[in-house]
C-alpha positions in Angstrom: 310.5 -121.9 -47.3 312.0 -118.7 -47.9 314.5 -116.9 -45.6 314.3 -113.7 -44.0 316.7 -111.4 -41.9 314.9 -110.2 -39.1 316.2 -107.6 -36.5 315.9 -108.4 -32.8 315.9 -105.3 -30.6 316.5 -105.8 -26.7 314.3 -103.1 -24.7 314.0 -102.7 -20.9 310.4 -104.4 -21.2 311.1 -107.1 -23.6 312.4 -108.0 -27.1 310.9 -106.7 -30.2 311.6 -108.5 -33.6 310.7 -107.4 -37.1 311.8 -108.9 -40.8 313.7 -106.9 -43.9 312.5 -107.0 -47.3 308.2 -107.0 -46.4 305.9 -104.4 -47.5 303.7 -103.4 -44.7 304.5 -103.6 -41.0 305.4 -106.7 -39.2 306.5 -106.9 -35.7 306.7 -109.9 -33.0 307.2 -109.3 -29.5 307.9 -111.3 -26.6 309.3 -111.4 -22.6 312.7 -113.1 -24.2 314.4 -113.3 -27.5 313.1 -116.9 -28.5 309.4 -115.4 -27.9 309.9 -112.5 -30.2 311.3 -114.7 -33.0 308.7 -117.3 -32.9 306.0 -114.3 -32.5 307.4 -112.7 -35.4 307.6 -115.9 -37.5 304.0 -116.5 -36.9 303.3 -112.9 -38.0 305.0 -113.3 -41.1 303.0 -116.4 -41.9 300.0 -114.8 -41.3 300.7 -111.7 -43.6 302.1 -113.8 -46.3 298.6 -115.8 -46.1 296.7 -112.4 -45.7 297.9 -110.4 -48.5 299.7 -113.0 -50.8 303.4 -113.2 -51.8 302.9 -109.8 -53.4 304.4 -108.2 -50.6 307.4 -109.4 -50.8 309.5 -106.3 -52.1 311.7 -108.9 -54.3 312.8 -112.0 -55.0 316.6 -111.0 -54.5 317.4 -111.5 -50.7 318.6 -109.1 -48.4 322.3 -110.3 -48.5 323.4 -108.1 -45.0 321.7 -106.1 -42.6 324.1 -103.0 -40.9 323.2 -101.2 -38.0 324.8 -97.7 -37.9 324.1 -94.9 -35.4 324.4 -91.0 -36.6 323.6 -88.0 -35.1 320.7 -85.4 -36.6 
């Protein structure tokens, strides 16, 4: 079993979740944090089954993820 870092965002209309370290777009959503997390886990499995393990950017794990804010 491969571990993924997953970003979960809370929005006014629900939650959105997406993994780090996968080529392509993989997104899950739900009314709760748990629903979004389960949905993105299912989407990751489907994405790997469909496109193969080559979609994983590399075998090096994402050690940390940071959220930063910058004015542009």
